[in-house]
N, C-alpha and C positions, 0 to 999 in steps of 0.2 A: 556595539555604533549608533550613532544621530537617523544612520541612513544605511536600506538594503543596499551595498558593491554589487550584490551578488557575483562575487567573487568565489568560485567554487572545485570544488574538488572529489571525484570516485573510489572507493572500494568496494571488493568483488570479494565474495568466500561462495563455492559450491556444494551445494546439498549431491552425493552423488545416489544412482536411481533406487541402490535398492531402498534407500533413509526417505527418499522421494516418495517411496511408492506405499511404505507406510502413512505416509501423510495423507495421499490419495486414497487408503482404506479409511483414515479413520475420518476424513469427512465425509467418505459414504457412507460410516458404521451413527455418526453424529447426526443426519443426514441436513449437510452443510455442503457451500459449495468450494472452492478453491482460495475465494476472493478472500469468502467468511473464513477460512483458517489463514490465509497470511496475515487478516489486518487482526485475530485474536492474537496471532506471535506478535506482530509489531505492538500490541495493544498491552503486553505482558510484557513483551523486552523493555519498555519504555518509561511505564509503571515500578517495578521490579529495581530501575535507573535514578530514580528518584521524581517522578512526572508524577506523581500521584495514582487517583482515582477514577477522574474524571479526564478522559482522552478523547481530545476532537481529532479526531482524522477527515484530510481531505482526500477525496477520490476524482479523476478524470469521471466522465460516461462519453460515448459517441454514441452514435444515434440519429433515428430520424421519429421519435415516437408517434409524429401523429402524420396522418396521408398528407394533408395537402405539400405538406414538406419533402413528398418523393421526388417532383420536377425539378425540386431548388439545385442547383450546382451552389456547395461551396462545404467547409468541412465542419460539421458538425460537433461540438465537442462543448463539453457544462463541465464544471464543480460541481462533485455534492459533497457535504461536512458530515459526516458520520460517527455521532457522542458516543461514547463509548465509557462503560459503568462498569466499573471492575469493584465495587463497593461492597462492604458486607463478608466477605471474603467465598467467593461464589466457587463451587466447584468450574473444573474445564467446561464439562457439558453444559451446567447454569452460563455459563461466559458464553458458549458458544450460541445457543439460545437467545441470550440478549442482544448475540452481536447479529443471529440472525433475523431479525424482531425489527433492529436499528436500520439493517440493510437493503432489505426488501420497502421498509416505509421512506427507505433514503429514497432509492430507483422509482419507487411509483410516481416521484415526484419529480421526479431527474429533469425534465423538462421548463421547469421554475429557472429563469434567469438567475447565475449566482450574485448577478452583480443587486437585483432585484432579492433577494437575502438580507444581502449586506446593509439597502436601504435603510429594508424595514428592519433588522434588528436591531441599526443605528449603533454599535458598538464604538468604545474609544479607541479613536485613530491614532496610528502609532505610522511615522516612515520609515519606521527601523525592521516592520515586519509585519504578515500579510494577516487581513482583520479578521477572522473566523477560525484559519487554523495554521501552524509553522510548520508542521508535519503531513506530507505526503504518501500514498502509497498507493502499490497499485499489484496488480495480476496482470501479467502477458506469456500468450501463449503465439507466436509468432506464425504465421500461415507457415505451409510449405511451399521452397520457392521451387518454378517448377522455368522448362524453356530455355535451359541455357545446355541442353543435347552434352556434351560427351565434360565436361564442366561441373564439376560440386560445390555447387555454393556455400559456406558458411557465415551467417548472419553470428555481430560481434558488434557491439558499445563501441561509440566513438565518445572519446571524452572533448571536451567543451571549452571544459574549467569556467562554467560557470556553475551557481547555483538560484534557480526559482524559489527555496524554500530554507530551510535550513535544514530540515532533513528529507529526503525522496528515497522510502523504501522502494524498489522496482524484484519483484518475484519474477523468474523469466524461467517458462517450460526449456532444456535443453532439449536437443538432436537425440541423445540419450538415455531420456529419462529424468537426469537428475532436473535438479534448478537450478541456476543460479541468485543470489540475496547479491544486488548490486544495493549500496550506500551511497548520494548524493547528498552533498553538505556541504553548507557555506565558512567559507574557511579563517573568516573571520571569527567565529561560534567555536570551532571544529580542528582539531586535529586527525590529519589522516589514521592516527594507529586508535584515536577514538571512533570513526565509522568502521571504522576493521573490527573494531571491539563489539559494536554493534547488530555487525554482520555476522558474528559468531557470535553473539546472544538469542539473534531472528532461530538459526539452526536449535539452539539448545532448550528455546522456546516451543518450537515444534517437536523436540522429543519429548518435553515433559507430555505434552499434549497427546502423544499418540502414548504413552507409556500408559494413564491411567488416568480416562476420559471423568471420573469421577472420584481422581485427586482435586484439594482445595489449592488456592493460588498462593 
């Protein structure tokens, strides 16, 4: 569309605890984090869906990296762009090493305002898309909910029928040790069945990473 109307939907896919444990073990043995594993799985799934070998993904960062911000009241969230290089048919282990270098470098500069990055790079602008990335990825480990006495609270998604980006991949830790892959999608670009297929591809990408880190993409 000529503009971004932001009408959205969501699809979910759950990864059982035993398979999630294998992903965590693969992260440990390759010296990466769960977020880096998610980054790799999303990039591989998008690449194998026709997105090419140079995939920029946006990711939110939250925190107060500078001591002078400690006493300020506010919601400190910034966006970083994680550019993913899948060229040369690397092994999974090589790809994870590239992603680790990219993510560590990006987060070492996470305090640079996203607007300043856009202004400096000055990309061609369009009302139909976000300027530096169209796909966001994040990994969430919700904190334990306490203080409800005899009640047992259960966190859950609330659908709001909006989409900030073309696609957003959320991978969320669940209380039973499993993972929930949620794909938020722009309705002007994708159908629900496509989002469901993307969510399932994330699990298949995870499975491939866990099966043989030295296999080539």
